[in-house]
C-alpha positions as CSV (number, residue, x, y, z in Angstrom):
1,M,96.8,78.2,120.8
2,A,97.2,78.9,117.1
3,S,100.4,80.7,115.9
4,L,100.4,83.8,113.8
5,K,101.4,81.8,110.8
6,D,98.4,79.4,111.2
7,N,96.0,82.3,111.7
8,L,97.4,84.0,108.6
9,R,96.9,80.8,106.6
10,R,93.4,80.3,107.9
11,W,92.4,83.9,107.0
12,S,94.2,83.6,103.6
13,R,92.1,80.5,102.9
14,S,88.8,82.3,103.7
15,I,89.7,85.4,101.8
16,H,91.0,83.4,98.8
17,R,87.9,81.2,98.6
18,E,85.3,84.0,98.9
19,L,87.1,86.5,96.6
20,S,87.7,83.7,94.1
21,F,84.0,82.9,93.8
22,F,83.2,86.6,93.6
23,L,85.6,87.3,90.8
24,S,85.2,84.0,88.8
25,G,82.4,85.6,86.6
26,M,84.7,88.3,85.4
27,V,87.6,85.9,84.9
28,L,85.3,83.8,82.7
29,I,84.1,86.9,80.7
30,Y,87.6,88.1,80.2
31,A,88.8,84.6,79.2
32,I,86.0,83.9,76.7
33,S,86.1,87.4,75.1
34,G,89.9,87.3,75.1
35,L,89.9,84.1,73.1
36,F,87.7,85.8,70.5
37,M,89.8,89.0,70.6
38,N,92.9,87.0,69.9
39,H,91.3,85.5,66.7
40,R,89.4,88.5,65.4
41,D,91.2,88.3,62.1
42,T,89.3,85.1,61.4
43,F,86.2,85.6,63.5
44,N,84.3,88.8,64.0
45,P,83.1,88.9,67.7
46,H,80.8,91.8,67.0
47,Y,78.9,90.7,63.9
48,S,77.8,87.6,62.0
49,V,78.3,88.3,58.3
50,T,76.3,86.5,55.7
51,R,77.4,87.1,52.0
52,T,75.0,86.3,49.2
53,E,75.9,86.7,45.5
54,Q,73.4,86.8,42.6
55,T,73.4,87.9,39.0
56,L,70.6,90.3,37.8
57,S,69.5,91.4,34.4
58,D,67.5,94.5,33.2
59,I,69.2,96.9,35.6
60,P,68.5,100.6,34.9
61,A,71.4,102.8,33.8
62,K,73.2,104.9,36.3
63,E,71.8,108.1,35.0
64,E,68.2,106.9,35.3
65,M,68.6,105.1,38.7
66,T,66.2,106.4,41.3
67,R,65.5,105.3,44.9
68,E,62.5,103.4,43.7
69,D,64.7,101.5,41.2
70,V,67.2,100.6,44.0
71,E,64.3,99.4,46.2
72,A,63.0,97.3,43.3
73,I,66.5,95.7,43.0
74,M,66.5,95.0,46.7
75,L,63.0,93.4,46.4
76,R,64.3,91.2,43.5
77,L,67.2,90.0,45.6
78,N,65.0,89.4,48.7
79,V,67.0,91.9,50.8
80,G,65.0,92.0,54.0
81,E,66.5,95.2,55.4
82,R,65.6,98.8,55.1
83,Y,67.1,101.1,52.5
84,V,69.2,104.0,54.0
85,K,70.9,105.6,51.0
86,H,72.8,104.7,47.8
87,Y,75.7,106.1,45.7
88,F,78.0,105.2,42.9
89,P,81.6,104.7,44.0
90,E,82.7,103.7,40.5
91,Q,81.3,104.4,37.1
92,D,79.5,101.0,36.8
93,E,79.0,100.2,40.5
94,L,76.0,100.9,42.7
95,K,76.4,100.7,46.5
96,V,73.4,100.6,48.8
97,F,73.6,101.2,52.5
98,L,71.1,99.3,54.5
99,S,69.8,99.2,58.1
100,N,72.0,97.2,60.6
101,S,75.2,98.3,58.7
102,S,74.4,95.8,55.9
103,S,75.2,96.7,52.3
104,L,74.4,95.8,48.7
105,V,76.9,96.3,45.8
106,V,75.7,95.8,42.2
107,N,77.9,95.9,39.2
108,L,75.7,97.7,36.6
109,T,77.6,96.2,33.6
110,S,77.7,92.5,34.6
111,G,74.7,92.5,36.9
112,Q,76.7,90.8,39.7
113,A,75.1,91.7,43.0
114,V,76.7,91.1,46.4
115,Y,74.6,91.4,49.5
116,E,76.3,91.4,52.9
117,S,74.0,91.1,55.9
118,L,75.3,91.9,59.3
119,K,73.7,90.6,62.5
120,R,75.0,91.8,65.8
121,R,76.2,89.2,68.3
122,Q,74.7,90.8,71.3
123,M,76.3,88.9,74.2
124,L,79.8,88.3,72.7
125,S,80.0,91.9,71.4
126,A,79.2,93.3,74.8
127,M,81.7,91.0,76.5
128,T,84.4,92.0,74.0
129,T,83.7,95.7,74.4
130,L,85.0,95.4,78.0
131,H,88.5,94.9,76.6
132,Y,88.3,98.4,75.1
133,N,87.6,100.1,78.4
134,P,84.1,101.5,77.6
135,G,84.1,104.3,80.3
136,R,85.3,105.8,83.4
137,W,83.2,103.6,85.6
138,W,84.8,100.6,84.0
139,T,88.3,101.8,84.8
140,W,87.3,101.9,88.5
141,F,85.8,98.4,88.3
142,A,88.8,97.0,86.3
143,D,91.2,98.5,88.9
144,L,89.2,96.8,91.7
145,F,89.2,93.6,89.7
146,A,93.0,93.8,89.3
147,I,93.5,94.4,93.0
148,G,91.2,91.4,93.8
149,L,93.3,89.2,91.5
150,I,96.5,90.4,93.3
151,I,94.9,89.5,96.7
152,I,93.8,86.1,95.4
153,T,97.4,85.5,94.2
154,L,99.0,86.5,97.5
155,T,96.5,84.6,99.7
156,G,96.9,81.6,97.4
157,A,100.7,81.8,97.7
158,I,100.7,81.7,101.5
159,M,97.8,79.3,102.0
160,L,99.7,76.1,101.7
161,K,102.9,75.2,103.6
162,G,105.6,72.7,103.0
163,R,106.6,71.1,99.7
164,R,103.3,72.0,98.0
165,G,103.5,75.7,99.2
166,L,105.4,78.8,98.2
167,W,108.8,77.3,99.3
168,G,108.2,74.1,97.2
169,R,106.3,73.1,94.1
170,G,104.0,76.2,94.4
171,G,107.0,78.5,94.3
172,I,108.4,76.8,91.2
173,E,105.0,77.1,89.4
174,L,104.8,80.8,90.4
175,I,108.3,81.5,89.0
176,A,107.4,79.6,85.8
177,G,104.2,81.6,85.5
178,I,106.2,84.9,85.7
179,L,109.0,83.7,83.4
180,L,106.9,82.3,80.6
181,P,105.2,85.6,79.6
182,L,108.6,87.4,79.9
183,L,110.1,84.8,77.6
184,F,107.4,85.5,75.0
185,L,108.0,89.2,75.3
186,L,111.8,88.7,74.7
187,L,111.2,86.4,71.7
188,S,108.7,88.6,70.0
């Protein structure tokens, strides 16, 4: 007859395996988007930005500039996005807001034009948004996810016995996994 400890280990193995498979998708989403979040100062996870610079001649003066003139400039620069509005942030600078949050800035004196086209990274942007807690329903899901991770950790800790288990190598690795983040916190 199996002892209580053996039954507990058998149940732990089953729970650990099934819950691990179920939560693996979320672990991957958090891990991938977390990598991009950690490096968002060098990589924008929400948008791909393309910057194009050109020099124009024969630009109408600020006082004479109309929407039609701005759209003609856009046509000359092959801007493939829709005009939204324009204004003059500086005396000799035209800024045009375009669809998809893109923009065009033209220096009226030098003719230097800078077009920044933004394209949304659909999948990566959606994954990254989960880190910002997008709503109440997500709070509940994230709480259940966290509880699932705790269960996976506890069942994994008691699953193995002997020198590979909690009282051997597994216990040392568990303590190292707790101390390492605490060490980073203390050093930062």
